[in-house]
Each structure stands twice: as structure tokens, then as C-alpha cells.
N, C-alpha and C positions, 0 to 999 in steps of 0.2 A: 532531552531525548534526541538521539541522533538517528538520521536516516541511513538505513542499510538496505541496499537494493535486494540482496538475497533474502533478507528478513521480510521485506515488503512483498516480494514475489511469493514467499511461503504463505503470507497472510491472504493474499489474493487467491491463491490456489485453494485455500480452505473456506472461502466465502463466495457464494454464487453472486451475491449482489455486487461485490467488488469486481468480480470477473466481468460482469456486464458493464459496469462503469468504466473499467479499463478499456474495454473494446470500444465503447462509445467515445471516450476521450481520444483514442487513437484515430478513429474514423473522422470525428467532427473537426479535430484540430490538426490532422495529418501529422501525428506524432509517432515516433518510434516507441517501442515498448519501454525502454529505459527512461525516456523523458515523461511518458505517460504515467509510469509508476511513481516517479517523483512528484508529479502534479497531484496524483491521487493521494499520496502520502500527506501532502500539505492540505488537501481538501478534506480528507476523512480521518486522519490520525493526529497530526500535529495540533497543538493548542487546544487540547481537550476535545478532540474530534470523536465522532461516534465509535470508531474502532481503536481508540487509543489503548484501552485496557488489553485487548487481544494482542496488539503490537507489543505492549510491555511484557506480556506473558511469553511471547516468542523471544524477546530480548533476554529474559531470564534463562530460557533454554539454551540460547546461543552463548551466554557468558559462562556457563558451567563447563 
């Protein structure tokens, strides 16, 4: 599975929990949004993460 910033942004917009985690990452680690999104991807999506299936569903939408 490949990281796509636009796809990750869309996933975050659709999930309040991910929105909060993104804001927390940005604040705690002084990260810009792009870097925080990538960190969130690796923490919550990649390697069978909690939100992997939702990300895969978006991937199917983007590849059509």
C-alpha cells in the first residue's frame, strides 16, 4: 500500500478521531501538516493499522 497525501487528507477529514490525532501530532512535535499526515499514516494505517481498511476503500475510489 502506498502513501498518498491527498488520500490521507481525505481519510482524516472523514474521521474525527484522526483529526484530533493530527492536531495533537502537529502541536506536540511541531510538525507541519504534510509531515504530520505522513506520521499519522504510518501510525494508524500502514502495517494493518486501525484505519487501513478505510484507506484501502479510498484507494479504490481514487484508482477508478
